[in-house]
Each structure stands twice: as structure tokens, then as C-alpha cells.
C-alpha positions as CSV (number, residue, x, y, z in Angstrom):
1,M,115.7,86.5,31.9
2,A,117.5,84.5,34.5
3,N,119.1,82.4,31.8
4,Q,120.3,85.5,30.0
5,I,121.9,86.8,33.2
6,E,123.6,83.5,33.9
7,E,124.9,83.1,30.3
8,N,125.9,86.7,29.5
9,P,128.7,88.1,31.7
10,E,128.0,91.7,30.5
11,M,124.3,91.3,31.5
12,R,125.3,89.7,34.8
13,E,127.5,92.7,35.6
14,M,124.7,95.1,34.9
15,F,122.3,93.0,37.1
16,D,124.8,92.9,40.0
17,C,125.4,96.7,39.8
18,S,121.6,97.5,39.9
19,P,121.2,97.8,43.7
20,A,124.3,100.0,43.9
21,R,123.0,102.3,41.2
22,K,119.7,102.7,43.0
23,V,121.6,103.8,46.2
24,Q,123.4,106.4,44.1
25,L,120.1,108.0,43.1
26,P,118.5,108.8,46.5
27,K,116.3,111.5,45.1
28,A,114.8,109.3,42.4
29,R,111.3,108.0,43.2
30,F,110.7,104.4,42.2
31,N,107.1,104.4,43.5
32,P,104.5,106.7,42.1
33,S,102.6,108.9,44.5
34,N,98.9,108.2,45.2
35,A,98.0,111.3,43.2
36,A,99.8,110.0,40.2
37,L,98.1,106.6,40.5
38,N,94.7,108.2,40.9
39,N,95.3,110.4,37.8
40,I,96.2,107.3,35.8
41,L,93.2,105.4,37.0
42,Q,90.8,108.3,36.3
43,Y,92.3,108.7,32.8
44,S,92.0,104.9,32.1
45,T,88.3,104.9,33.3
46,K,87.5,107.9,31.1
47,T,89.1,106.5,28.0
48,A,87.5,103.1,28.6
49,F,84.1,104.7,28.9
50,E,84.7,106.8,25.7
51,A,85.8,103.7,23.8
52,S,82.6,101.9,24.7
53,L,80.4,104.7,23.2
């Protein structure tokens, strides 16, 4: 990926603008809540158990 960024000016521009874009979205959550993580883990455990039956 680093090679792509170095060799492709368009991709480099997108990469350089990424932090600025994150700042422009202050209400966006980039980390899931603990409740969301727990739901995912519970679902994963349930489906893994069902698959083993």
C-alpha cells in the first residue's frame, strides 16, 4: 500500500487529505461502543456454536 501511495499522485492526495476529512466529521464515530462489540462477540459465539452442531 505504501508503494501505491508513493507511486500514484492521486492516491497520495487522498492519503494526505484523510486526517483533514476526519476532522470535518466530528460527529462520526470511528470506534464502536462496548455494547456494539459485545453484540458482535455474542453473535459470533452463537453462530460458531450452531455451526459446530
